[in-house]
C-alpha positions in Angstrom: -44.8 0.2 42.4 -44.1 -1.3 46.0 -40.6 -2.5 46.9 -40.8 -6.4 46.6 -37.2 -7.1 47.7 -36.7 -10.2 49.9 -34.4 -11.3 52.6 -32.2 -14.5 52.2 -34.2 -16.4 54.6 -37.3 -16.0 52.3 -35.1 -17.2 49.4 -33.9 -20.1 51.2 -37.6 -21.0 52.2 -38.5 -20.7 48.5 -35.8 -22.9 47.4 -36.4 -25.6 50.2 -40.0 -25.7 49.1 -39.0 -27.3 46.1 -41.4 -25.1 44.2 -40.2 -24.1 40.7 -39.7 -20.4 40.7 -38.1 -18.0 38.2 -34.8 -17.4 39.8 -31.8 -15.5 38.0 -28.3 -14.8 38.9 -26.7 -11.7 37.4 -22.9 -12.4 38.5 -20.4 -13.2 36.2 -19.6 -16.7 35.0 -16.5 -17.1 37.1 -18.5 -16.3 40.2 -21.3 -18.5 39.2 -19.0 -21.5 38.8 -17.4 -20.8 42.1 -20.7 -20.7 44.1 -24.3 -20.9 42.7 -27.7 -21.7 44.0 -29.1 -23.3 40.9 -30.4 -19.9 39.4 -30.0 -19.2 35.6 -27.0 -17.3 34.9 -27.4 -14.0 32.9 -24.6 -11.5 33.8 -25.9 -8.1 34.3 -24.2 -6.7 31.2 -25.9 -9.3 29.0 -29.4 -8.6 30.3 -30.6 -6.3 27.7 -29.6 -8.9 25.1 -31.3 -11.9 26.8 -34.8 -10.6 27.7 -36.4 -13.4 25.8 -35.4 -15.6 28.8 -38.0 -13.5 30.6 -40.8 -13.8 27.9 -44.3 -14.3 29.4 -43.1 -13.4 32.9 -44.4 -10.0 33.0 -46.8 -10.7 36.0 -44.9 -13.7 37.4 -42.6 -13.5 40.5 -38.9 -13.2 39.3 -36.1 -13.5 41.9 -32.7 -12.1 41.1 -29.5 -12.4 43.3 -25.9 -11.5 42.8 -22.9 -11.4 45.2 -24.1 -8.5 47.5 -27.4 -7.3 46.1 -26.1 -4.3 44.3 -26.0 -5.8 40.7 -29.2 -7.5 41.3 -30.9 -4.2 42.4 -29.8 -2.7 39.0 -31.3 -5.7 37.2 -34.5 -5.2 39.1 -34.8 -1.6 38.1 -34.0 -2.5 34.5 -36.5 -5.3 34.3 -39.2 -3.0 36.0 -38.6 -0.4 33.2 -39.1 -3.2 30.6 -42.6 -3.8 32.2 -42.0 -6.7 34.7 -44.1 -6.1 37.7 -43.1 -8.6 40.2 -39.3 -8.5 40.3 -37.8 -9.5 43.8 -34.0 -8.5 44.6 -32.5 -10.9 47.1 -31.0 -8.4 49.7 -27.3 -9.2 50.5 -27.0 -11.6 47.7 -24.9 -14.9 48.0 -22.7 -13.5 50.6 -25.6 -12.9 53.0 -27.0 -16.4 51.8 -23.9 -18.2 53.0 -23.3 -16.2 56.0 -27.0 -17.2 57.0 -26.2 -21.0 56.3 -22.9 -20.9 58.3 
């Protein structure tokens, strides 16, 4: 499977387009409350118990981010192991996104 990770600039272009995307945040609730980009929150540790949120998305583009890209990278590996084919980790996470916007 090819590496489908994306840069924060690509995520911003997607968000700015107004197009509906499957966008998930795997940080903790306190981090999400402090700063979020409108993604659906599913903390990494809760991911195995929330796979129903991904029903029907096996061949759809799924975008995942976290604080720096590490947790979302693990979430991507997990989802790929569950049969999801188009999972995109946002490299650098919200830290890189906010740095780009500054």
